[in-house]
C-alpha positions in Angstrom: 223.0 168.4 132.8 225.1 169.8 136.0 225.6 167.7 139.0 224.0 169.6 142.1 226.2 169.2 145.3 224.6 170.4 148.7 226.1 173.8 150.4 224.3 174.5 153.2 221.9 173.1 155.7 219.6 174.4 158.1 216.6 174.4 160.0 215.4 178.1 159.6 213.3 178.9 156.7 214.6 182.4 157.3 218.3 181.4 157.3 217.9 179.2 154.1 215.9 182.1 152.2 219.0 184.5 153.0 221.6 182.3 151.9 219.6 181.3 149.1 219.0 185.2 148.4 222.8 186.2 148.5 224.0 182.9 146.1 221.5 184.2 143.5 222.8 187.9 143.8 226.4 186.5 143.1 224.9 184.6 140.0 225.0 180.9 141.6 222.0 179.7 141.0 220.4 177.7 144.0 218.3 174.6 144.3 216.5 174.3 147.8 214.8 170.9 149.2 212.9 171.1 152.2 213.2 167.7 154.1 211.3 169.0 157.0 208.0 167.5 158.3 205.2 170.2 157.7 203.2 169.2 160.9 206.3 169.5 163.1 208.6 171.3 161.4 211.4 168.7 161.9 213.7 167.6 159.1 216.4 169.8 157.5 216.4 172.6 154.6 219.1 172.2 152.1 220.2 174.3 149.4 222.8 172.9 146.6 224.8 174.4 143.6 226.2 173.5 140.4 229.1 171.3 141.4 231.3 173.7 139.6 230.4 176.6 141.6 230.7 175.0 144.9 234.0 176.4 146.3 233.1 180.0 145.5 229.3 179.4 147.1 231.2 177.8 150.3 233.7 180.9 150.4 230.8 183.5 149.9 228.4 181.2 152.9 231.5 181.2 155.0 232.0 185.2 154.6 227.8 185.9 155.1 228.4 183.5 158.8 231.2 185.7 160.0 229.3 188.7 159.5 
């Protein structure tokens, strides 16, 4: 099994969904870990990608955030 590495963290569901979709469109599998409390929305949403694709994923995230 591949090891997974955190590529992005946010508190915004919409932002996490957009980043996840962008990575998946570029054939990078994504695992989402929602650490937010459902009542108070305290905490973060973390996106993980396979460790072998971390550099490509980081470049795509950085490029997306600049636009």
